[in-house]
C-alpha positions in Angstrom: -8.4 18.5 -7.7 -6.6 15.8 -9.6 -3.6 14.3 -7.9 -1.1 12.0 -9.6 0.1 9.6 -6.9 3.3 8.0 -8.0 5.3 5.0 -6.8 7.7 2.5 -8.2 5.5 -0.1 -6.4 1.9 -1.2 -6.7 -0.3 1.3 -4.8 -3.3 -1.0 -4.8 -1.3 -3.7 -2.9 -2.1 -3.4 0.8 1.3 -5.0 1.6 3.4 -2.5 -0.4 5.4 -0.2 1.9 3.5 -1.6 4.9 0.2 -0.6 3.3 1.1 3.2 3.3 0.5 3.6 -0.4 -2.8 1.8 -0.4 -4.2 3.8 2.6 -3.0 7.2 1.4 -4.7 6.6 -2.0 -7.9 5.2 -0.3 -8.4 8.1 2.0 -7.5 10.8 -0.5 -10.2 9.3 -2.8 -12.6 9.2 0.2 -12.0 12.9 0.6 -13.3 13.5 -2.9 -10.0 14.0 -4.7 -9.4 12.5 -8.1 -6.4 10.3 -7.4 -4.6 9.0 -10.5 -2.1 6.1 -9.9 1.2 6.2 -11.7 2.7 3.1 -10.2 3.9 -0.4 -10.6 6.4 0.9 -13.2 8.5 -1.2 -15.6 11.7 -2.3 -13.8 13.3 -4.3 -16.6 16.5 -2.2 -16.3 16.6 -3.1 -12.6 17.2 -6.7 -13.6 19.9 -5.7 -16.1 21.8 -3.8 -13.5 22.3 -6.9 -11.5 25.9 -7.2 -12.8 26.8 -4.1 -10.8 25.7 -5.8 -7.6 28.1 -8.7 -8.4 30.9 -6.2 -9.0 30.5 -4.5 -5.7 30.0 -7.8 -3.9 33.5 -8.7 -4.9 34.6 -5.7 -2.9 32.4 -6.9 0.0 30.1 -3.9 -0.4 26.4 -3.6 -1.0 25.2 -1.9 -4.1 21.5 -0.8 -4.3 20.3 -1.1 -7.9 17.1 0.7 -6.9 19.2 3.8 -6.4 21.2 3.8 -9.6 20.7 7.1 -11.5 20.3 5.2 -14.8 17.4 3.2 -13.4 15.9 6.2 -11.7 16.1 8.2 -14.9 14.1 5.5 -16.7 11.5 5.5 -13.9 11.1 9.2 -14.0 10.7 9.2 -17.8 7.8 6.7 -17.4 6.2 9.0 -14.8 6.6 12.0 -17.1 4.8 10.2 -19.9 1.9 9.3 -17.7 1.7 12.9 -16.4 1.4 14.1 -19.9 -1.5 11.8 -20.5 -3.4 12.3 -17.2 -2.7 16.0 -16.8 -3.0 16.2 -13.0 -2.9 19.4 -10.9 -0.5 18.0 -8.3 2.2 15.3 -8.1 2.3 13.4 -4.9 5.1 10.9 -4.2 5.6 8.6 -1.2 9.3 8.5 -2.0 12.0 10.9 -3.2 13.4 8.7 -6.0 10.3 8.8 -8.1 10.6 12.6 -8.5 14.4 13.2 -8.3 14.7 13.7 -12.1 11.1 14.5 -12.9 10.4 17.3 -15.3 6.9 18.7 -15.1 5.0 22.0 -14.6 2.9 20.7 -11.7 3.9 21.3 -8.0 5.6 18.2 -6.5 4.8 17.0 -3.0 6.9 14.4 -1.2 5.3 12.5 1.8 7.8 10.0 3.0 8.9 8.5 6.4 12.6 9.5 6.3 15.7 10.4 4.4 18.6 8.3 3.1 21.4 10.2 5.0 19.9 9.0 8.3 19.6 5.4 7.2 23.2 4.8 6.4 24.7 2.2 8.7 21.6 2.3 10.9 18.8 0.5 9.0 19.6 -3.2 8.3 19.0 -2.7 4.6 21.6 0.1 4.5 24.6 -1.4 6.1 28.0 -1.7 4.4 26.9 0.3 1.4 29.3 1.0 -1.5 30.6 4.5 -2.0 28.8 4.7 -5.3 25.4 3.9 -3.7 25.9 6.4 -1.0 27.0 9.1 -3.4 24.2 8.5 -5.9 21.6 8.2 -3.2 22.5 11.5 -1.6 22.7 13.2 -4.9 19.3 11.8 -6.1 17.6 12.7 -2.9 18.9 16.3 -3.0 17.7 16.6 -6.6 14.2 15.4 -5.4 14.1 18.1 -2.7 15.2 20.7 -5.2 12.4 19.6 -7.4 9.6 19.6 -4.8 7.7 22.5 -3.3 6.4 20.7 -0.2 7.9 18.0 2.1 5.7 16.1 4.5 7.1 13.6 7.1 5.3 11.5 9.7 7.7 12.4 12.5 9.7 15.3 14.0 12.8 13.2 13.7 12.4 12.8 9.9 11.6 16.4 9.4 14.5 17.8 11.5 16.9 15.2 10.0 16.1 16.3 6.5 16.6 19.9 7.3 20.0 19.0 8.9 21.2 16.7 6.1 20.0 18.4 3.0 19.6 21.9 1.5 15.9 22.4 2.0 13.8 25.4 3.0 12.6 24.7 6.6 9.3 26.5 5.8 8.4 23.9 3.3 8.9 21.0 5.8 5.8 19.8 7.7 4.9 16.9 10.0 1.8 14.8 9.6 1.7 11.4 11.2 0.8 8.3 9.2 -2.3 6.5 10.3 -3.1 2.9 11.3 -3.6 0.5 8.4 -7.0 -0.8 9.4 -10.4 -0.7 7.8 -12.6 -1.9 10.7 -13.4 1.0 13.0 -14.6 0.5 16.5 -16.5 3.1 18.6 -15.2 4.2 22.0 -17.9 2.2 23.7 -17.0 -0.9 21.7 -13.3 -0.5 22.5 -14.1 0.0 26.2 -16.0 -3.3 26.2 -13.1 -5.0 24.5 -10.5 -3.7 27.0 -12.6 -4.7 30.0 -13.2 -8.2 28.5 -9.5 -9.0 28.2 -8.4 -11.8 30.6 -7.1 -11.1 34.1 -5.3 -14.5 34.5 -2.7 -14.2 31.7 -0.8 -11.2 30.2 -1.2 -11.3 26.5 1.6 -9.5 24.6 1.7 -8.9 20.8 4.8 -8.5 18.7 4.7 -7.8 15.0 7.8 -7.4 12.8 9.4 -9.1 9.8 12.9 -8.9 11.1 13.1 -10.6 14.5 16.4 -9.2 15.7 16.1 -5.7 14.1 12.6 -5.3 15.7 14.0 -6.4 19.1 12.3 -9.7 19.5 15.1 -11.1 21.6 14.7 -8.1 24.0 11.0 -8.9 24.4 11.7 -12.6 25.1 14.0 -11.5 28.0 11.3 -9.2 29.3 8.7 -12.0 29.1 11.0 -14.3 31.1 11.3 -11.6 33.9 7.5 -11.3 34.0 7.1 -15.1 34.3 9.8 -15.2 37.0 7.7 -12.8 39.0 4.8 -15.3 39.1 2.7 -14.0 36.2 1.4 -16.1 33.3 2.4 -14.8 29.8 1.1 -15.5 26.3 3.4 -13.9 23.7 2.0 -13.8 20.1 4.6 -13.3 17.4 3.5 -12.1 13.9 5.5 -11.3 10.8 8.4 -13.7 11.3 9.3 -17.2 12.4 12.3 -17.0 14.8 14.0 -20.1 16.0 13.1 -20.4 19.6 14.1 -22.8 22.4 11.5 -25.2 23.6 11.2 -23.5 27.0 10.4 -20.2 25.2 7.8 -21.9 23.0 5.9 -22.9 26.2 4.6 -19.3 26.5 4.9 -18.2 22.8 2.8 -18.6 19.7 4.5 -18.0 16.4 2.1 -17.1 13.6 4.6 -16.1 10.9 3.7 -13.6 8.2 0.0 -12.8 8.0 -1.3 -11.0 4.9 -4.1 -8.5 5.1 -5.0 -9.5 1.5 -6.1 -12.9 2.8 -9.4 -12.7 4.6 -8.7 -15.4 7.2 -5.2 -14.0 8.0 -6.6 -10.5 8.2 -9.3 -11.7 10.7 -6.6 -13.4 12.8 -4.5 -10.2 12.9 -7.6 -8.3 14.1 -8.4 -10.9 16.8 -4.8 -10.8 18.1 -5.1 -7.1 18.5 -8.4 -7.3 20.2 -7.2 -10.0 22.7 -3.8 -8.4 23.6 -3.1 -6.3 26.6 0.1 -4.8 25.3 1.9 -4.3 22.0 5.7 -4.3 22.4 8.2 -3.6 19.7 11.7 -2.9 21.3 13.0 -2.1 17.8 16.7 -1.2 17.4 15.9 1.4 14.7 12.7 2.6 13.2 11.8 5.4 10.8 8.2 5.4 12.0 6.2 2.3 13.2 2.7 2.1 11.9 2.0 -1.0 14.0 2.1 1.2 17.1 -0.8 3.2 15.6 -2.7 0.0 14.8 -2.3 -1.2 18.4 -3.7 2.1 19.7 -6.7 1.7 17.3 -7.6 -1.4 19.3 -7.1 0.2 22.7 -3.7 -1.4 23.2 -0.9 0.6 25.0 2.3 0.5 22.9 5.8 0.1 24.2 8.5 1.0 21.8 12.1 2.3 21.6 13.0 5.9 21.7 14.5 5.9 18.2 13.8 7.5 14.9 10.2 8.4 14.4 8.7 6.4 17.3 8.6 9.3 19.8 6.2 11.1 17.3 3.8 8.2 17.9 4.2 7.1 21.5 3.7 9.7 24.2 4.6 8.4 27.7 1.5 7.7 29.8 -0.9 8.8 27.0 -0.7 5.8 24.6 2.2 3.7 26.0 5.8 4.1 27.0 9.1 4.8 25.3 12.2 2.7 26.3 15.9 3.0 25.9 17.0 -0.2 24.1 17.8 -2.8 25.3 15.6 -2.5 28.4 13.9 -5.8 29.2 13.7 -5.0 32.9 11.9 -1.7 32.2 9.5 -3.4 29.9 8.7 -6.1 32.4 8.2 -3.6 35.3 5.8 -1.4 33.3 3.7 -4.4 32.2 3.6 -5.9 35.7 2.6 -2.6 37.3 -0.2 -1.9 34.9 -1.5 -5.5 34.9 -1.4 -5.4 38.8 -3.2 -2.1 38.8 -5.9 -2.9 36.2 -7.9 0.3 36.6 -4.8 2.3 35.6 -4.4 -0.2 32.7 -7.9 0.5 31.5 -7.3 4.3 31.7 -4.1 4.0 29.6 -5.8 1.6 27.1 -8.7 4.1 26.6 -6.2 6.9 26.3 -4.3 5.0 23.7 -7.5 4.6 21.6 -8.2 8.4 22.0 -4.7 9.1 20.6 -5.5 7.0 17.6 -8.8 8.9 17.0 -7.2 12.2 17.5 -4.0 12.0 15.5 -3.0 8.5 14.4 -5.5 7.7 11.7 -5.5 8.2 8.0 -8.7 10.3 8.0 -7.0 13.0 10.1 -3.7 12.7 8.2 -5.2 13.1 4.8 -7.3 16.1 6.0 -4.0 17.8 7.1 -2.2 16.9 3.9 -4.9 18.3 1.7 -4.8 21.6 3.7 -1.0 21.7 3.2 -1.3 21.1 -0.5 -3.9 23.8 -0.9 -1.9 26.2 1.2 1.2 25.4 -0.8 -0.7 26.0 -4.1 -1.9 29.4 -2.9 1.2 30.4 -1.0 -0.3 30.4 2.4 1.3 29.4 5.7 -0.3 26.7 7.9 0.7 25.1 11.2 -0.9 22.3 13.1 -1.2 22.0 16.8 0.8 18.9 17.9 
């Protein structure tokens, strides 16, 4: 089966869309599918539309050129042309905009992490939007859903939100979790050795996020202070951003900044930080999914995250970590202190976290499920997965 995988962005770039594009393509190819990339599209019109941003800025509103119908029409025309050349059996899109105005005979499948309606005034990139951007975005997304025959989301939240906010057939909506963006697989025996080799004299906590405040870095700092006040030694490793921290906080914190998986040394450092850490904590204020939680579990690290957006579809209490109601530094501190003080229970939770990764939070399992859904959709069969 030939699949045309389409995106405005570069699918081969492991940093695009948090690596989701790259890993979906990689694992679908691994499954024997002929995956054709229609990506990295010409965005010249995007630059020209900059004047609209200035106009709306005068009104103190944010205008998203990426969601302008004129721009999207041009993008869809480029995709149509490539479809005519490659003649695929299925169109797979990681976003809705790429297929909102698409005219083709092939079935269209959308596999994305959320919908625009639920991002408005919640996600930091979607605050204070202009009325035109909101109107156009909702219109384009509904057009995409009208165009597609199958909708796949990585979380129950995204699936139910789409059914609530748009005119879609619920029977066409399915949930398949995204996987961890890692290439180095460890066996259960290897992970067990890693877990048991972690230090007992210092609690190593890992944080990974580009936006310090949005990802709840300040909340984690408060939790770390509480742990230290209780007499424990803490090492907090921060990846993805470079927050301005007071000197007293820097005493227990290491700031690594943005690390690229495309650079071998930085990729190896990311891997080592995961292997060495006891806990992965991301008290995010809003999250459509959270692939970093899956990655933490892949290394046998319990994940602590906020009960928001798609996070509850990843983290299951006492199975692979804990959900918190943000802000909750005291709760975070108490959980970490208890598990570190009862290390046998920590080991059990860490191993269980790895098991959850192997069972449902990896791309191999995800792509198997998506292929089954695509085939069932093609032949009009119903399929349901046990959660």
